[in-house]
C-alpha positions in Angstrom: 62.6 36.5 -42.2 62.8 36.6 -38.4 60.2 39.4 -38.2 57.6 37.3 -39.9 58.4 34.2 -37.9 58.0 36.2 -34.7 54.7 37.6 -35.9 53.4 34.1 -36.7 54.7 32.7 -33.4 52.7 35.3 -31.4 49.7 35.2 -33.8 50.0 38.9 -34.8 50.4 38.5 -38.5 46.6 38.7 -39.3 46.2 41.6 -36.9 48.8 43.7 -38.6 47.5 42.7 -42.1 44.0 43.9 -41.1 45.3 47.2 -39.8 47.2 47.8 -43.0 44.2 46.9 -45.2 41.8 49.1 -43.2 44.2 52.1 -43.4 44.5 51.5 -47.2 40.8 52.0 -47.4 41.2 55.3 -45.4 39.4 54.0 -42.3 40.0 55.5 -38.9 41.1 53.8 -35.7 39.5 54.7 -32.4 40.3 51.6 -30.4 44.0 50.8 -30.9 44.9 50.8 -27.2 43.5 47.3 -26.5 45.6 45.9 -29.4 48.7 47.6 -28.1 48.4 46.2 -24.6 47.3 42.7 -25.8 49.4 39.9 -24.3 50.6 38.7 -27.7 51.7 42.2 -28.8 53.6 42.8 -25.5 55.5 39.5 -25.8 56.3 40.1 -29.4 57.7 43.6 -28.5 59.9 41.9 -25.9 61.2 39.4 -28.4 62.0 42.2 -31.0 63.8 44.3 -28.4 65.7 41.3 -27.1 67.3 40.7 -30.5 68.3 44.4 -30.8 71.9 45.2 -30.0 70.9 48.3 -28.1 69.0 46.2 -25.6 72.2 45.8 -23.6 72.5 49.6 -23.2 71.2 50.8 -19.8 68.9 53.8 -19.4 68.8 56.2 -16.4 67.6 53.3 -14.1 70.7 51.2 -15.0 68.6 48.3 -16.2 69.1 46.3 -19.5 67.2 43.5 -21.2 68.9 41.0 -18.9 67.0 42.4 -16.0 63.7 42.0 -17.9 64.6 38.4 -18.8 64.2 37.5 -15.2 60.5 38.2 -15.3 57.9 35.6 -16.2 55.7 36.2 -19.2 52.8 37.1 -16.9 54.9 39.4 -14.8 56.2 41.3 -18.0 52.6 41.7 -19.4 51.4 42.9 -16.0 54.3 45.4 -15.6 53.7 46.9 -19.1 49.9 47.2 -18.5 50.3 48.7 -15.0 52.8 51.3 -16.2 50.5 52.4 -19.1 47.5 52.9 -16.9 49.0 56.3 -15.8 51.9 56.5 -18.1 54.9 58.6 -17.2 58.1 57.6 -18.9 61.3 57.7 -16.8 64.0 60.2 -17.6 65.9 59.7 -20.8 69.7 59.3 -20.7 71.6 61.7 -22.9 74.4 60.3 -25.0 76.4 61.9 -27.8 77.7 60.3 -31.0 80.1 61.8 -33.5 78.7 62.7 -37.0 80.5 62.4 -40.3 81.3 66.2 -40.3 83.0 66.0 -36.9 80.0 67.5 -35.0 78.1 65.6 -32.3 74.6 64.3 -32.5 72.5 64.0 -29.3 70.9 60.7 -28.6 68.2 60.0 -26.0 68.3 56.5 -24.5 65.0 55.6 -22.8 64.9 53.0 -19.9 64.4 49.4 -21.1 60.8 49.1 -20.0 59.9 52.4 -21.9 61.7 50.9 -24.9 59.5 47.8 -24.8 56.4 50.0 -24.4 57.5 52.1 -27.4 58.0 48.9 -29.4 54.4 47.9 -28.5 53.2 51.1 -30.0 55.4 50.9 -33.1 54.2 47.4 -34.0 50.6 48.6 -34.1 51.1 52.0 -35.7 53.5 50.9 -38.4 51.1 49.0 -40.6 48.6 51.9 -40.5 51.2 54.6 -41.6 53.0 52.3 -43.9 49.9 51.9 -46.1 50.0 55.7 -46.6 53.7 56.5 -46.9 55.2 57.7 -50.1 56.7 55.0 -52.3 60.1 56.7 -52.7 61.0 57.3 -49.0 63.4 54.6 -47.9 64.7 55.4 -44.4 63.6 53.4 -41.4 61.0 51.4 -43.3 60.5 47.6 -43.5 62.5 45.9 -46.3 63.9 49.3 -47.6 67.4 50.5 -47.4 69.9 53.2 -48.4 70.8 51.0 -51.5 67.2 51.3 -52.7 67.4 55.1 -52.5 70.7 55.1 -54.4 69.1 52.8 -57.1 66.3 55.2 -57.6 68.7 58.1 -58.0 70.8 56.2 -60.5 67.6 55.3 -62.4 66.5 58.9 -62.7 70.0 59.9 -63.9 70.5 57.1 -66.3 67.0 56.5 -67.8 65.3 59.9 -67.4 68.5 62.0 -67.8 67.7 64.2 -64.8 71.0 65.9 -64.1 70.1 68.7 -61.7 69.7 68.0 -58.0 68.0 70.1 -55.3 69.9 69.3 -52.1 67.9 70.5 -49.0 69.4 70.1 -45.5 66.9 70.5 -42.7 68.5 72.3 -39.7 68.6 69.9 -36.7 65.4 68.1 -37.9 65.0 65.7 -34.9 65.5 68.6 -32.5 62.8 70.8 -34.1 59.8 68.5 -34.7 56.7 70.4 -33.7 54.7 68.3 -31.1 51.2 69.7 -31.8 51.7 69.4 -35.5 52.8 65.8 -35.2 49.6 65.0 -33.2 47.5 66.5 -36.0 49.5 64.5 -38.6 48.8 61.2 -36.7 45.2 62.1 -36.5 45.0 62.8 -40.3 46.5 59.4 -40.9 43.5 57.8 -39.1 44.9 57.4 -35.6 41.9 58.7 -33.5 42.5 56.8 -30.3 43.1 59.7 -27.8 44.7 57.4 -25.2 47.3 56.3 -27.8 47.9 59.9 -28.9 48.3 61.0 -25.2 50.9 58.2 -24.6 52.9 59.2 -27.7 52.9 62.8 -26.7 54.3 61.8 -23.3 57.0 59.7 -25.0 58.3 62.5 -27.2 58.2 64.9 -24.2 60.1 62.6 -21.9 62.4 64.5 -19.5 66.0 64.4 -20.5 68.3 63.7 -17.6 70.1 67.0 -16.7 68.3 69.0 -19.4 64.6 69.0 -18.5 61.5 68.6 -20.6 61.9 69.4 -24.3 59.4 71.9 -25.9 59.9 70.4 -29.3 61.8 67.6 -31.1 61.8 63.8 -31.2 64.8 62.3 -29.4 67.0 60.1 -31.6 67.6 56.8 -29.8 64.0 56.1 -29.0 62.3 53.1 -30.7 59.4 55.2 -32.0 61.4 58.2 -33.2 62.2 57.0 -36.7 58.6 56.1 -37.4 57.4 59.5 -36.1 60.0 61.3 -38.2 58.6 59.6 -41.3 55.1 60.7 -40.3 56.3 64.3 -40.1 58.0 64.3 -43.5 55.3 62.2 -45.2 53.4 65.5 -45.7 56.4 66.8 -47.6 56.6 63.6 -49.7 53.0 63.8 -50.7 53.1 67.5 -51.4 56.2 67.2 -53.7 54.7 64.2 -55.5 51.4 66.1 -55.9 53.2 68.9 -57.7 54.2 66.7 -60.6 54.5 62.9 -60.2 50.9 62.2 -59.1 49.3 65.5 -60.1 45.7 64.7 -61.2 44.9 65.2 -64.9 41.5 66.1 -66.3 41.7 63.5 -69.0 42.5 59.8 -68.8 45.6 58.5 -70.6 46.6 55.0 -71.5 50.3 55.0 -70.4 52.6 56.7 -67.9 54.5 58.3 -70.8 51.3 59.9 -72.1 50.6 61.3 -68.6 54.1 62.7 -68.5 53.7 64.4 -71.8 50.4 65.9 -70.7 52.0 67.3 -67.5 54.8 68.8 -69.6 52.3 70.9 -71.5 51.3 72.6 -68.2 53.3 75.0 -66.0 54.0 72.3 -63.4 57.5 71.9 -61.9 58.9 68.5 -63.2 60.8 66.8 -60.4 61.1 63.6 -58.4 61.8 63.2 -54.7 64.0 60.5 -53.2 64.1 60.6 -49.4 66.0 58.6 -46.7 64.9 59.8 -43.2 65.6 63.6 -43.1 68.1 63.4 -46.0 66.4 64.0 -49.4 66.9 65.2 -53.0 64.7 66.4 -55.7 66.0 65.5 -59.2 65.1 67.9 -62.1 65.8 68.3 -65.8 67.1 71.8 -65.8 68.4 74.6 -63.6 65.4 76.9 -63.8 63.0 74.3 -62.6 65.5 73.3 -59.9 65.5 77.0 -58.6 61.7 76.9 -58.5 61.7 73.7 -56.5 64.4 75.0 -54.1 62.3 78.0 -53.0 59.0 76.1 -53.0 60.4 73.4 -50.7 62.0 76.0 -48.4 58.7 77.8 -48.0 56.7 74.6 -47.5 59.0 73.4 -44.7 58.9 76.8 -43.0 55.2 77.5 -43.3 53.7 74.0 -43.1 56.1 71.9 -41.0 57.7 74.7 -39.0 61.2 73.6 -40.0 64.1 75.7 -41.2 66.7 74.7 -43.8 70.5 75.2 -43.5 71.4 77.8 -46.3 75.1 76.9 -46.3 74.4 73.2 -46.8 71.3 73.5 -49.1 72.1 74.0 -52.8 71.4 73.2 -56.4 73.9 70.9 -58.1 74.5 70.4 -61.8 75.7 66.8 -61.8 77.4 67.2 -65.2 79.8 69.7 -63.6 80.2 68.6 -59.9 79.4 66.0 -57.4 76.5 65.7 -55.0 76.7 63.7 -51.8 74.1 61.2 -50.5 74.2 58.6 -47.7 78.0 58.4 -47.8 78.2 58.2 -51.6 79.2 60.7 -54.2 77.0 61.1 -57.3 77.9 62.6 -60.7 76.5 62.4 -64.2 79.4 61.6 -66.5 79.5 61.1 -70.3 79.2 57.6 -71.7 78.8 57.5 -75.5 75.9 59.9 -76.4 74.4 60.0 -73.0 75.3 60.6 -69.4 75.2 57.9 -66.6 75.5 58.0 -62.9 79.0 57.5 -61.5 79.0 56.9 -57.8 81.9 56.7 -55.3 82.6 57.3 -51.6 82.8 60.7 -50.0 86.3 61.7 -48.9 85.4 62.2 -45.2 83.9 58.6 -45.1 87.0 57.2 -46.8 89.2 58.9 -44.3 87.1 57.6 -41.4 87.4 54.0 -42.8 91.2 54.4 -43.1 91.5 55.5 -39.4 89.2 52.7 -38.2 91.3 50.2 -40.2 94.5 51.5 -38.6 93.0 51.3 -35.1 92.1 47.6 -35.7 95.5 46.9 -37.2 97.2 48.4 -34.1 95.0 46.2 -31.9 96.1 43.1 -33.8 99.7 44.1 -33.4 99.4 44.6 -29.7 97.3 41.4 -29.3 97.3 39.0 -32.3 94.3 37.0 -31.1 91.6 35.2 -33.2 89.1 37.7 -31.7 91.0 40.7 -33.1 91.4 39.1 -36.5 87.7 38.5 -36.5 87.1 42.1 -35.6 89.2 43.3 -38.6 87.6 40.9 -41.0 84.1 41.9 -39.8 85.0 45.5 -40.4 86.2 44.8 -44.0 83.0 42.8 -44.8 80.8 45.5 -43.4 82.3 48.4 -45.5 82.3 46.1 -48.6 78.7 45.2 -48.1 77.6 48.9 -47.8 79.7 50.5 -50.5 79.8 47.7 -53.1 76.8 49.4 -54.8 79.1 52.3 -55.9 79.9 52.1 -59.6 83.6 52.9 -58.9 83.9 50.9 -55.7 86.9 48.9 -57.0 88.9 52.0 -57.6 88.0 53.5 -54.3 89.0 50.5 -52.3 92.1 49.8 -54.3 93.2 53.3 -53.4 92.3 52.7 -49.7 94.3 49.4 -49.8 97.3 51.2 -51.4 97.3 53.9 -48.7 97.1 51.3 -45.9 99.6 48.8 -47.4 102.8 50.1 -45.7 101.0 50.7 -42.4 99.6 47.1 -42.5 102.9 45.6 -43.5 105.1 47.4 -40.9 102.7 46.7 -38.0 101.8 43.1 -38.7 105.1 41.7 -40.0 106.3 40.8 -36.5 103.1 38.9 -35.6 102.1 37.4 -38.9 103.2 36.2 -42.3 102.3 37.6 -45.7 101.4 34.9 -48.3 99.0 33.7 -50.9 96.1 32.0 -49.1 96.6 28.2 -48.9 93.4 26.3 -48.3 91.4 29.2 -46.9 87.9 28.8 -45.4 84.9 28.7 -47.8 83.8 32.3 -47.1 87.2 33.5 -48.2 87.1 31.5 -51.4 83.6 32.8 -52.1 84.4 36.5 -51.7 88.1 37.0 -52.5 90.7 36.2 -55.1 93.3 33.6 -54.0 95.9 35.4 -56.2 96.2 38.3 -53.8 98.7 38.1 -50.9 97.4 38.7 -47.4 98.5 38.3 -43.9 98.0 35.1 -41.9 97.8 35.5 -38.2 97.1 32.6 -35.8 96.2 30.4 -38.9 93.6 32.9 -40.0 93.7 35.0 -43.1 93.0 38.8 -43.1 90.3 39.7 -45.7 91.9 42.0 -48.3 90.4 45.5 -48.1 90.9 46.1 -51.8 89.2 42.8 -52.9 85.7 44.2 -53.7 83.5 44.2 -56.8 80.6 46.4 -57.8 77.1 45.0 -57.2 74.3 46.3 -59.3 71.8 48.5 -57.4 68.2 47.2 -57.7 65.1 49.4 -57.2 62.7 48.5 -54.4 59.9 46.2 -55.6 56.5 47.5 -54.5 55.3 43.9 -54.8 57.2 43.1 -51.6 55.4 43.8 -48.3 55.2 42.4 -44.8 51.6 43.5 -44.5 49.8 41.7 -47.3 49.5 38.0 -48.0 50.6 38.5 -51.6 53.5 40.7 -50.5 54.7 38.1 -48.1 54.5 35.4 -50.8 56.6 37.5 -53.1 59.0 38.2 -50.3 59.6 34.5 -49.6 60.2 33.8 -53.3 62.8 36.5 -53.5 64.5 36.0 -50.1 68.1 35.1 -50.4 70.4 34.5 -47.4 72.8 37.4 -47.1 75.8 35.3 -45.9 78.3 38.0 -46.0 76.4 40.3 -43.8 75.6 37.7 -41.2 79.2 36.4 -41.1 80.3 39.9 -40.3 77.9 39.9 -37.3 79.1 36.4 -36.2 82.7 37.6 -36.2 81.8 40.4 -33.7 80.5 37.9 -31.2 82.6 37.5 -28.1 83.2 33.8 -27.3 85.7 33.5 -24.4 87.7 30.3 -23.9 87.2 29.1 -27.5 90.1 28.0 -29.7 91.2 29.7 -32.9 90.3 26.5 -34.7 86.7 26.6 -33.3 86.2 30.3 -34.2 87.4 29.9 -37.7 85.6 26.6 -38.4 82.4 28.0 -37.0 82.4 30.7 -39.6 83.4 28.3 -42.3 80.7 25.8 -41.4 78.0 28.6 -41.4 79.2 29.8 -44.9 79.4 26.3 -46.4 75.8 25.5 -45.2 74.6 28.8 -46.6 73.5 29.8 -43.1 70.9 27.0 -42.8 70.3 24.9 -39.7 71.6 21.4 -40.4 68.5 19.7 -38.9 65.6 21.9 -39.8 67.0 23.6 -43.0 65.8 27.0 -41.6 67.9 30.0 -42.5 69.7 31.4 -39.4 70.5 35.0 -38.6 73.6 35.6 -36.6 71.7 36.0 -33.3 70.1 32.5 -33.3 73.2 30.6 -34.6 74.6 27.9 -32.3 77.6 25.7 -33.1 77.3 22.1 -31.9 80.1 19.6 -31.4 78.7 16.4 -33.0 80.9 14.3 -30.8 81.0 16.2 -27.5 84.4 17.4 -26.3 84.0 15.4 -23.0 83.6 12.3 -25.2 86.7 13.0 -27.2 85.3 15.4 -29.8 87.5 18.2 -31.3 87.0 21.7 -32.8 87.7 20.3 -36.3 85.5 21.4 -39.1 84.0 18.0 -39.6 82.9 17.7 -36.0 81.0 21.0 -35.9 77.3 21.5 -36.9 75.4 24.8 -37.4 72.0 24.7 -35.6 69.2 26.9 -34.5 69.7 27.8 -30.8 66.4 26.0 -29.8 67.3 22.9 -31.7 70.7 22.9 -30.0 69.0 23.1 -26.6 66.6 20.3 -27.5 69.5 18.0 -28.4 71.0 18.4 -24.9 67.7 18.6 -23.0 66.7 16.1 -20.2 63.6 17.7 -18.6 60.5 16.0 -20.1 58.2 19.1 -19.8 60.8 21.3 -21.5 61.3 18.7 -24.3 57.5 18.6 -24.9 57.4 22.4 -25.1 60.3 22.7 -27.5 58.9 20.0 -29.8 55.7 22.0 -30.0 57.5 25.3 -30.4 59.7 24.1 -33.2 57.0 22.1 -35.0 59.2 19.0 -35.1 57.9 16.2 -37.4 59.0 12.5 -37.5 61.8 13.2 -40.0 63.4 16.0 -37.9 62.9 14.0 -34.7 65.0 11.1 -36.2 67.8 13.6 -36.9 67.6 15.0 -33.4 67.7 11.5 -31.9 70.8 10.7 -34.0 72.6 13.7 -32.4 71.4 12.7 -28.9 72.6 9.2 -29.4 76.1 10.4 -30.2 75.9 12.6 -27.1 74.9 9.4 -25.1 71.5 10.9 -24.2 68.1 9.1 -24.1 66.0 9.0 -27.3 62.9 11.2 -27.5 59.9 8.9 -28.1 58.0 9.6 -31.3 54.8 9.4 -29.2 55.8 12.8 -27.8 54.9 14.4 -31.1 51.2 13.4 -30.7 50.9 14.8 -27.1 
């Protein structure tokens, strides 16, 4: 994983592991500030922000990550430390983004230096709070996803036969976070460094350009906001779990089933919480218990967390009779033999939004049938397939979407392309789609069929996986599988001016065929560090043909073309090049008619 590689590169892995282990032992932290402003932590924060797509978005000062790249490492570290001595964040830029329901969500975009500072804090705070977070909250947490939340819900419906859902909608959660309560919650989680708490308080009270200083709330768009939102709602998680799931029993029992039976003999409310950010559900066995949970949670949110619920959006749903919605999916418990199982689909508003987005991309291809626009469309298709292929009825949903779009697609693209069965498509197409389905060919590139998707089984999150323990990292490396489909969709979005259609298509094909691995080091590459090298350079007669392209890590690619001796020495050390890899690099340099790198350099 790139996160772990960056931690290792800046020697922060052991630091984060130690923080996690101490917090697990309920120790307190009174001297975190020095760790936050350490050189290694600041440089790591810069590296993490640099790979974030939002780093190109300017704040109120108009600066982006490109402006920060001009600083030397020493200048960056000095600037962060100087600003933190008497910290006053710059004004936050207000932006608005449309929600699924047609309403608008306010975002607060801090200036780029404030984002780097927030990342410094997040890196150090995260292992402390992660050790104490509830196991079934899944939003904005390392290694967890919306798919894990859906897997948990399906498990409770299919295996435990819980068919009643308490849906609670918190009214404008991010706008109503209580600042003084948040400070107390951080303190209760062991963060006792008053300088750190003061800085965090200033971050969440940053003045919003044109609106003034907020009295409450945590602005969405800040690096630290998702972590703080989980801190706020962790109290709710632990309280709900303590009412049933982890309620302490007076006697010891040999199995979880025995514990469950003992709890059933009490007057406790049986229920299980699944949360993703501020969107959560409590699954229950019957309607009466669901009613008790509804009123108990409403009162807890109001009295303990100072948060109101939205009565018109909060409800109790009998999944046997009607659907509940969660994270873009519909959920229902339908009959299958003698029991009921979870049937999941796509909510209608999301389906309509996908249809409109597809039409927009089709119109763009009609107006300008370029390779870039074909890539945009294919990336969109891969993206929605990747997210929704966990739905049990995804094939029916996307078949219907494809049927609705068919006449629009045909009428718009017939003048600029040809509809045919794919002949010799690239490897990614062969891997993901049936060759028996007709699709359009534009500029020698095939459109990915929107209806060609199959259900992928949802898997529960494994608690054995963790970034913060040695054993957890070992398990993670064992289970890690390159997600080619997802990375290909990112590669397709990359803007590469002055490149041929052949190059763009073969670049994707080569990445797919090599399973995303660097052809020299064997390291798995994420989209942001992929470089495509011409084995025979174009100025020496090389072409954009598939057999002349090589997928390489960006640093390896630079090393192949490098001439400066000092930089070569640095990159050899940075990449940990051994004799075998050096021979490969020298073979590439030979074809490029560049001098060989002496093996003695490895010993310097």
